[in-house]
C-alpha positions in Angstrom: -4.0 -4.2 9.9 -0.5 -5.3 10.7 1.0 -3.6 7.6 1.1 0.2 7.9 -1.0 0.4 11.1 -0.5 4.2 11.0 -2.4 4.4 7.7 -5.0 1.6 8.1 -7.6 1.0 10.8 -9.6 -2.3 10.8 -13.2 -2.2 12.0 -13.9 -4.7 14.8 -17.5 -4.7 13.6 -17.2 -5.8 9.9 -13.4 -6.4 9.5 -13.1 -3.8 6.7 -10.1 -1.4 6.7 -10.3 2.3 6.5 -7.5 4.5 5.0 -6.7 7.0 7.7 -6.7 10.7 6.6 -7.8 9.8 3.0 -9.7 12.1 0.7 -12.7 10.6 -1.2 -13.0 11.4 -4.9 -15.5 9.6 -7.2 -15.8 6.6 -4.7 -12.1 6.2 -4.3 -10.1 7.1 -1.2 -6.7 8.6 -1.9 -3.7 9.7 0.0 -0.1 10.6 -0.8 2.5 8.7 1.3 6.2 9.3 1.7 8.8 7.0 0.3 9.4 5.7 3.8 5.7 4.6 4.0 5.6 3.2 0.4 6.8 -0.4 1.1 4.6 -0.9 4.1 1.5 0.1 2.1 2.5 -2.1 -0.8 2.7 -4.9 1.8 -0.8 -4.0 2.9 -2.1 -4.1 -0.7 -0.5 -7.5 -1.2 -2.2 -9.0 1.9 -5.6 -7.5 1.2 -8.0 -10.5 0.9 -10.2 -8.8 -1.6 -7.5 -7.0 -3.6 -9.2 -3.6 -3.3 -6.0 -1.6 -2.3 -4.2 -0.1 -5.3 -0.8 1.6 -4.9 0.7 3.9 -7.6 4.1 5.4 -7.4 4.1 9.0 -8.8 
């Protein structure tokens, strides 16, 4: 993944991305990111071809 490569790893096998150091809760993978990382992760969400990345600012 070009956007936020320190947070996302793309599988060469199936092309799916994994959220690095995420915690799974009820089928969702969650992680808190810093303000510095926020924009890069929003960019990753915008470019997700299946729209499965959701970003919430808290």
